[in-house]
GULOKOL-92236 format. One record per residue (C-alpha): residue number from 1; residue in one letter; chain; z, x negated, y negated. Coordinates in nm, 3 decimals. Layout:
% GULOKOL-92236
{mise->NUM; drenvex->a; marvex->A; up->Z; east->X; north->Y}
...
END
This chain:
% GULOKOL-92236
{mise->1; drenvex->m; marvex->A; up->0.933; east->3.156; north->1.304}
{mise->2; drenvex->t; marvex->A; up->1.021; east->3.494; north->1.162}
{mise->3; drenvex->l; marvex->A; up->1.288; east->3.730; north->1.286}
{mise->4; drenvex->g; marvex->A; up->1.018; east->3.974; north->1.398}
{mise->5; drenvex->t; marvex->A; up->0.860; east->3.708; north->1.616}
{mise->6; drenvex->i; marvex->A; up->1.195; east->3.619; north->1.772}
{mise->7; drenvex->i; marvex->A; up->1.267; east->3.986; north->1.846}
{mise->8; drenvex->m; marvex->A; up->0.921; east->4.029; north->1.996}
{mise->9; drenvex->m; marvex->A; up->0.971; east->3.723; north->2.217}
{mise->10; drenvex->a; marvex->A; up->1.306; east->3.861; north->2.336}
{mise->11; drenvex->a; marvex->A; up->1.142; east->4.196; north->2.417}
{mise->12; drenvex->l; marvex->A; up->0.864; east->4.019; north->2.605}
{mise->13; drenvex->g; marvex->A; up->1.125; east->3.825; north->2.801}
{mise->14; drenvex->l; marvex->A; up->1.296; east->4.148; north->2.902}
{mise->15; drenvex->m; marvex->A; up->0.960; east->4.297; north->2.993}
{mise->16; drenvex->s; marvex->A; up->0.888; east->3.995; north->3.212}
{mise->17; drenvex->l; marvex->A; up->1.220; east->4.038; north->3.390}
{mise->18; drenvex->l; marvex->A; up->1.139; east->4.404; north->3.445}
{mise->19; drenvex->g; marvex->A; up->0.806; east->4.300; north->3.594}
{mise->20; drenvex->l; marvex->A; up->0.979; east->4.056; north->3.828}
{mise->21; drenvex->f; marvex->A; up->1.220; east->4.328; north->3.935}
{mise->22; drenvex->a; marvex->A; up->0.934; east->4.572; north->3.993}
{mise->23; drenvex->a; marvex->A; up->0.737; east->4.320; north->4.198}
{mise->24; drenvex->a; marvex->A; up->1.037; east->4.217; north->4.406}
{mise->25; drenvex->n; marvex->A; up->1.132; east->4.575; north->4.496}
{mise->26; drenvex->a; marvex->A; up->0.780; east->4.708; north->4.546}
{mise->27; drenvex->v; marvex->A; up->0.694; east->4.900; north->4.860}
{mise->28; drenvex->d; marvex->A; up->0.320; east->4.902; north->4.805}
{mise->29; drenvex->i; marvex->A; up->0.058; east->4.658; north->4.680}
{mise->30; drenvex->g; marvex->A; up->-0.004; east->4.848; north->4.357}
{mise->31; drenvex->m; marvex->A; up->0.348; east->4.803; north->4.227}
{mise->32; drenvex->t; marvex->A; up->0.351; east->4.439; north->4.338}
{mise->33; drenvex->v; marvex->A; up->0.035; east->4.370; north->4.140}
{mise->34; drenvex->f; marvex->A; up->0.162; east->4.565; north->3.839}
{mise->35; drenvex->g; marvex->A; up->0.493; east->4.378; north->3.833}
{mise->36; drenvex->s; marvex->A; up->0.322; east->4.042; north->3.872}
{mise->37; drenvex->v; marvex->A; up->0.069; east->4.113; north->3.596}
{mise->38; drenvex->l; marvex->A; up->0.347; east->4.240; north->3.368}
{mise->39; drenvex->t; marvex->A; up->0.544; east->3.920; north->3.425}
{mise->40; drenvex->l; marvex->A; up->0.242; east->3.695; north->3.366}
{mise->41; drenvex->f; marvex->A; up->0.150; east->3.886; north->3.051}
{mise->42; drenvex->g; marvex->A; up->0.501; east->3.859; north->2.907}
{mise->43; drenvex->v; marvex->A; up->0.536; east->3.488; north->2.978}
{mise->44; drenvex->g; marvex->A; up->0.185; east->3.419; north->2.850}
{mise->45; drenvex->m; marvex->A; up->0.255; east->3.600; north->2.524}
{mise->46; drenvex->i; marvex->A; up->0.579; east->3.407; north->2.475}
{mise->47; drenvex->f; marvex->A; up->0.394; east->3.079; north->2.515}
{mise->48; drenvex->w; marvex->A; up->0.123; east->3.202; north->2.277}
{mise->49; drenvex->f; marvex->A; up->0.386; east->3.285; north->2.012}
{mise->50; drenvex->l; marvex->A; up->0.536; east->2.937; north->2.053}
{mise->51; drenvex->k; marvex->A; up->0.193; east->2.774; north->2.028}
{mise->52; drenvex->r; marvex->A; up->0.115; east->2.971; north->1.712}
{mise->53; drenvex->h; marvex->A; up->0.447; east->2.870; north->1.557}
{mise->54; drenvex->f; marvex->A; up->0.391; east->2.499; north->1.616}
{mise->55; drenvex->d; marvex->A; up->0.028; east->2.521; north->1.503}
{mise->56; drenvex->e; marvex->A; up->0.147; east->2.673; north->1.175}
{mise->57; drenvex->q; marvex->A; up->0.399; east->2.391; north->1.135}
{mise->58; drenvex->d; marvex->A; up->0.130; east->2.129; north->1.198}
{mise->59; drenvex->a; marvex->A; up->-0.099; east->2.296; north->0.944}
{mise->60; drenvex->a; marvex->A; up->0.181; east->2.298; north->0.686}
{mise->61; drenvex->v; marvex->A; up->0.240; east->1.926; north->0.740}
{mise->62; drenvex->a; marvex->A; up->-0.134; east->1.857; north->0.708}
{mise->63; drenvex->r; marvex->A; up->-0.145; east->2.054; north->0.381}
{mise->64; drenvex->g; marvex->A; up->0.161; east->1.873; north->0.252}
{mise->65; drenvex->s; marvex->A; up->0.330; east->2.195; north->0.155}
{mise->66; drenvex->g; marvex->A; up->0.673; east->2.078; north->0.261}
{mise->67; drenvex->e; marvex->A; up->0.717; east->2.350; north->0.524}
{mise->68; drenvex->g; marvex->A; up->0.679; east->2.127; north->0.826}
{mise->69; drenvex->v; marvex->A; up->0.954; east->2.004; north->1.050}
{mise->70; drenvex->l; marvex->A; up->0.893; east->1.640; north->0.951}
{mise->71; drenvex->d; marvex->A; up->0.946; east->1.719; north->0.584}
{mise->72; drenvex->r; marvex->A; up->1.288; east->1.873; north->0.657}
{mise->73; drenvex->v; marvex->A; up->1.405; east->1.566; north->0.852}
{mise->74; drenvex->a; marvex->A; up->1.296; east->1.303; north->0.599}
END
């Protein structure tokens, strides 16, 4: 996982918290929906980044390139 990915995940986490704050303090349905969608988008993207990271590790192990987590342990 690169530093750029980690920074992006941190930014998405902050964006998700902002969405939760917006939804919790909303006075109309539009802001509630916006905050909820912003939160779901941020959390979904974080999980997608994690999935992509572990898929890349699995592919590296399958190729035998020595970049996988199992190669570092053994």
